C-alpha positions in Angstrom: 0.1 0.0 -0.1 1.5 3.4 -1.0 2.2 6.3 1.4 -0.7 8.2 -0.5 -3.5 5.5 -0.4 -2.5 4.9 3.0 -3.2 8.6 3.9 -6.4 8.9 2.0 -7.5 6.0 4.2 -6.7 7.7 7.3 -8.2 11.0 6.8 -11.3 9.1 5.3 -12.2 6.9 8.1 -9.7 7.4 10.9 -12.7 9.2 12.9 -14.9 6.6 12.7 -13.0 3.8 13.5 -11.4 5.8 16.5 -15.3 6.2 17.5 -15.6 2.3 17.0 -13.0 1.4 18.8 -14.5 3.2 21.7 -17.3 0.9 21.9 -15.2 -1.6 22.5 -11.8 -0.3 24.9 -14.2 2.6 26.7 -11.0 4.9 27.2 -9.6 7.0 23.4 -6.1 6.2 24.8 -6.4 2.2 23.9 -8.7 3.4 21.1 -6.0 5.4 20.0 -3.5 2.6 20.4 -6.1 0.0 18.3 -6.1 2.5 15.6 -2.4 3.1 15.4 -2.1 -1.2 15.5 -4.4 -1.1 12.3 -2.7 1.3 10.3 0.4 -0.4 11.1 -1.3 -3.1 9.6 -1.9 -1.6 7.0 1.2 0.1 6.1 2.8 -3.5 6.0 0.2 -4.9 3.5 -2.9 -6.3 4.8 -4.3 -8.0 2.1 -7.1 -6.2 0.3 -8.0 -8.5 -2.5 -11.0 -9.0 -3.2 -12.4 -6.4 -1.2 -15.7 -4.9 -2.3 -16.6 -2.0 0.2 -13.3 -0.9 1.2 -15.3 0.9 4.8 -16.6 -2.3 5.4 -12.8 -4.5 5.0 -11.5 -1.5 7.7 -14.1 -1.6 10.2 -13.8 -5.4 10.1 -9.9 -5.2 10.3 -11.2 -3.0 13.2 -12.9 -5.7 14.6 -11.0 -8.1 14.4 -8.0 -6.1 16.6 -10.6 -5.3 19.3 -12.1 -8.5 19.6 -8.3 -9.5 20.0 -7.7 -6.7 22.5 -10.8 -7.9 24.4 -9.2 -11.6 24.7 -5.9 -10.6 25.7 -7.4 -7.8 28.1 -9.7 -10.5 30.0 -6.8 -13.0 30.4 -5.0 -10.2 31.9 -7.7 -8.7 34.3 -8.7 -12.4 35.1 -4.8 -13.1 36.4 -4.7 -9.5 38.2 -8.4 -10.0 40.0 -6.6 -13.6 41.1 -3.6 -11.6 42.3 -5.5 -8.8 44.0 -7.3 -11.4 45.7 -4.4 -13.5 47.1 -3.1 -10.1 48.5 -6.2 -9.5 50.5 -6.4 -12.8 51.4 -4.2 -12.2 54.2 0.1 -13.0 53.2 0.5 -10.2 55.4 -1.0 -10.7 58.7 -1.6 -7.8 61.1 -2.4 -8.0 64.4 -3.1 -4.6 65.9 -6.6 -3.8 65.6 -6.3 -0.1 63.7 -4.0 -1.7 61.1 -7.0 -4.5 60.5 -9.4 -1.5 60.1 -7.3 0.5 58.2 -6.0 -2.4 55.7 -9.6 -3.1 55.8 -10.7 0.3 54.3 -8.1 0.3 52.2 -8.7 -2.9 50.5 -12.6 -1.4 49.9 -11.3 1.6 48.9 -8.9 0.1 45.9 -12.1 -2.5 44.9 -13.6 1.0 44.3 -11.5 2.0 41.7 -11.8 1.2 38.3 -9.8 -2.4 36.9 -7.4 0.1 35.0 -6.2 2.4 37.6 -6.6 -0.5 40.2 -3.6 -2.6 38.6 -1.4 0.3 37.8 -2.0 1.5 41.5 -1.2 -2.3 42.7 2.0 -2.4 40.5 3.3 0.6 42.0 2.7 0.4 45.3 3.3 -3.2 46.4 5.2 -4.5 43.5 7.4 -1.4 43.2 6.9 -1.1 39.5 8.7 1.9 37.6 6.0 3.9 35.4 7.7 2.5 32.3 7.9 -1.1 33.6 3.8 -0.8 34.7 3.5 0.5 31.1 5.5 -2.4 29.5 3.7 -5.2 31.4 0.2 -3.7 30.9 0.8 -2.9 27.0 -0.5 0.5 27.3 2.0 3.6 27.0 3.8 5.5 29.8 1.7 8.6 29.7 -1.7 6.3 30.4 0.0 4.4 33.4 1.0 7.4 34.9 -2.7 9.1 34.3 -4.1 5.9 35.7 -1.9 6.0 39.0 -2.9 9.7 39.3 -6.5 9.5 38.8 -6.5 6.5 41.3 -4.3 8.4 43.9 -6.9 11.6 43.7 -9.9 8.7 44.6 -8.5 6.7 46.9 -7.5 10.6 49.1 -11.7 10.8 48.3 -12.5 7.6 49.6 -10.1 7.3 52.4 -10.5 11.6 53.6 -13.3 10.9 55.9 -11.1 7.8 58.0 -8.0 9.7 57.9 -9.8 13.0 59.6 -11.4 10.5 61.9 -8.0 9.4 62.9 -6.0 12.8 63.1 
C-alpha cells in the first residue's frame, strides 16, 4: 500500500474507526492504540484483494483487532484479579486492631477503583514497579500508566479522607 493511499484511508476513515474502537475499549487511549495498530497493519500490506467495500473491510479489520484486544485483556484482568484476591486474603497478617481496620478500608477503597487504575496502583504500590515497567507489563503507553496512577490516587484520597480525619 502506498503512502498516499494510506494517508487517504486515514483521512477518510480514522475518525469513524476511532469512535467504533472506543465502543470496545471504553477508553480513548486504548482506542488510539488499536487505531495505530490497524494503520501499522495496513502499512505493512494487509491483503485487500477481493474487497467489495473499502469501508466494510476497514471496519472488519478494526473489529478483529478489538476482539483480539478484548481476549488479551480478559486473560490479563483475570490474572490481576486473582493476584489482588491473593493479596487481600492475608499474606501479610496484621494483629493491631487499628491496622486491621485501616487495611480493610484501604482494600475496600482499592476495590472501588476502575480495574485499569486499581491494577496500576497495585503494581506501583505493592510491586514497586516504575511507570515504564507498568506500561510495558500492561501494554499501554507510559503516559496512560502515569495518568491511571494519578487518577487512582485522587480517588483513594477522596474515599479515605473521612477515615484519615477520624484518626487525626
